[in-house]
Every structure is written in C-alpha cells, then in structure tokens.
C-alpha positions, 0 to 999 in steps of 0.5 A: 924780940920774941914778944914782937914776933908773937904780936905779929903772928896774932895780928896775921891770924886776925887778918887771916880769920877776917879774910876767910869770913869775907870769902865764905860770906860772898861765896855762900851768897853766890851759891844761894842765889845760883841755887834760887835761880836754878830752882825757879827755872826748874819749877818754871820748866816743870809747869810748862811741860805739865801744861803741854801734857794737858793740851789737846794739840800736843797729844794729837797723833 
C-alpha cells in the first residue's frame, strides 16, 4: 500500500511539472508578442511625432 501511495505522488508530481511548463511557455509567448506589438506601436508613434515636428505647417503660428 505504501508503494502505491509513493507511485501516485510521483505521478502527480510529473503531471504538475508538465502543466506548469505548458502554462509557463504559453504565458511567456503571450507576453513576448504583447511586448513586441507594444514596442512597434511606440516606435511608429515616435516616428510620426518626429516627422510632425519637422514640417513647416505643424510649427506655423
């Protein structure tokens, strides 16, 4: 009975580890793509504001 109990615990440990790895990969991938989109949007916004500063009609008073 004691052997079955330890085997069951080991199986649960393996399953828990696999689930943790699965979620870590998916969360990491989501955060990575989210960050890339965010940076791309920031770069695009920065470019357009710099371009606006250089135009004469934008600085006209």
